C-alpha positions as CSV (number, residue, x, y, z in Angstrom):
1,G,20.3,-12.3,18.9
2,M,21.1,-9.1,16.7
3,C,20.7,-7.5,20.4
4,Q,23.9,-8.6,22.5
5,D,25.9,-6.8,20.4
6,R,24.5,-3.5,20.9
7,P,25.7,-1.3,23.8
8,A,24.4,-1.6,27.1
9,D,22.9,2.5,27.3
10,N,20.8,1.7,23.8
11,K,19.6,-1.2,26.3
12,Q,19.1,1.6,28.9
13,E,16.9,3.5,26.0
14,D,14.5,1.0,24.9
15,L,13.7,0.8,28.4
16,L,13.0,4.5,28.7
17,I,11.3,3.9,25.3
18,V,9.1,0.6,26.3
19,K,8.4,3.3,30.0
20,S,7.6,5.8,28.1
21,N,5.8,4.2,25.7
22,T,3.6,2.9,28.8
23,H,3.0,6.0,30.0
24,Q,1.1,7.1,27.1
25,D,-0.9,4.3,26.5
26,A,-1.8,5.2,30.5
27,K,-1.9,8.8,29.8
28,L,-4.1,7.9,26.9
29,K,-6.9,5.9,28.2
30,A,-7.0,8.2,31.0
31,N,-7.5,11.4,28.6
32,R,-10.3,8.7,26.9
33,Q,-12.1,8.0,30.3
34,E,-12.3,11.3,31.0
35,L,-13.4,12.0,28.0
36,I,-16.1,9.4,27.9
37,A,-17.3,10.9,31.0
38,S,-17.4,14.0,29.2
39,F,-20.6,12.5,27.4
40,T,-23.9,12.0,28.8
41,P,-25.1,8.2,29.8
42,E,-27.3,7.6,26.4
43,E,-23.8,8.8,24.3
44,Q,-21.5,6.6,26.7
45,A,-24.2,3.8,25.6
46,K,-23.9,5.0,22.3
47,I,-19.9,5.2,22.5
48,R,-19.8,1.3,23.8
49,A,-22.1,0.2,21.5
50,L,-19.9,1.1,18.9
51,E,-16.3,0.2,19.7
52,K,-18.2,-3.2,20.3
53,E,-19.3,-3.1,16.6
54,L,-16.0,-2.2,15.7
55,D,-14.3,-5.2,17.9
56,E,-16.7,-7.5,16.2
57,M,-16.1,-6.0,12.7
58,R,-12.1,-6.1,13.4
59,A,-12.6,-10.0,14.4
60,S,-14.8,-10.8,11.3
61,W,-11.8,-9.2,9.3
62,A,-9.5,-10.9,11.0
63,E,-11.2,-14.6,10.5
64,R,-12.0,-13.3,6.5
65,E,-8.2,-12.4,5.7
66,K,-7.4,-16.3,7.2
67,E,-10.2,-17.8,5.1
68,L,-8.3,-16.3,2.0
69,R,-5.3,-16.9,3.0
70,E,-5.7,-20.3,3.4
71,K,-7.9,-20.0,0.1
72,L,-4.8,-18.9,-1.4
73,V,-3.0,-22.0,-0.5
74,E,-5.1,-24.4,-1.7
75,V,-5.1,-22.2,-4.9
76,E,-1.3,-22.1,-5.0
77,A,-1.0,-25.8,-4.4
78,N,-3.4,-26.2,-7.4
79,L,-1.9,-24.2,-9.6
80,G,1.3,-26.6,-9.1
81,G,-0.4,-29.6,-10.4
82,V,-1.8,-27.5,-13.0
83,E,1.8,-27.2,-13.6
84,A,3.1,-30.3,-13.0
85,N,0.3,-31.7,-15.5
86,R,1.4,-29.1,-18.1
87,L,4.6,-30.2,-17.9
88,Q,4.1,-33.7,-18.6
89,L,1.8,-33.3,-21.0
90,Q,4.9,-31.0,-22.6
91,N,6.8,-33.9,-22.3
92,R,4.3,-36.7,-24.3
93,N,4.1,-34.2,-27.0
94,E,8.2,-33.8,-27.4
95,T,8.2,-37.3,-27.6
96,L,5.7,-37.4,-29.8
97,E,6.9,-35.6,-32.5
98,D,10.5,-37.3,-31.8
99,E,8.8,-40.5,-32.6
100,Y,7.2,-39.1,-35.5
101,K,9.9,-37.5,-37.0
102,K,12.1,-41.2,-36.9
103,L,8.5,-42.5,-38.3
104,Q,8.7,-39.7,-41.4
105,A,12.2,-40.6,-41.9
106,Q,11.8,-44.3,-42.5
107,Y,9.5,-43.6,-44.6
108,S,11.6,-41.2,-46.2
109,A,14.2,-44.2,-46.5
110,L,11.9,-46.7,-48.1
111,V,10.4,-43.9,-50.8
112,S,13.6,-43.3,-51.8
113,K,14.9,-46.9,-52.1
114,K,11.5,-47.7,-54.4
């Protein structure tokens, strides 16, 4: 892939970034634990309840987004079908118009012969 043509020091840099991010995460988690510990047990329970609610909301949004994407695919497929029908009708219409013009020409020829 694209990573192979990058110099080794860049890879080292990437590893440092990953390590630093992992360290940051650990620090944030520790800070969070500390922060939560500074609340009363009642408040902690409220925080946990809110976080649980937030997780459930996220899950339901993800589910809803999945449904909407599936619906969109369905609608696009239907639109494709509608467009195909429109083209078929257009072609048929053009064919009929051509036939009408031919008949008109034949009719004109007949009338002028009289």
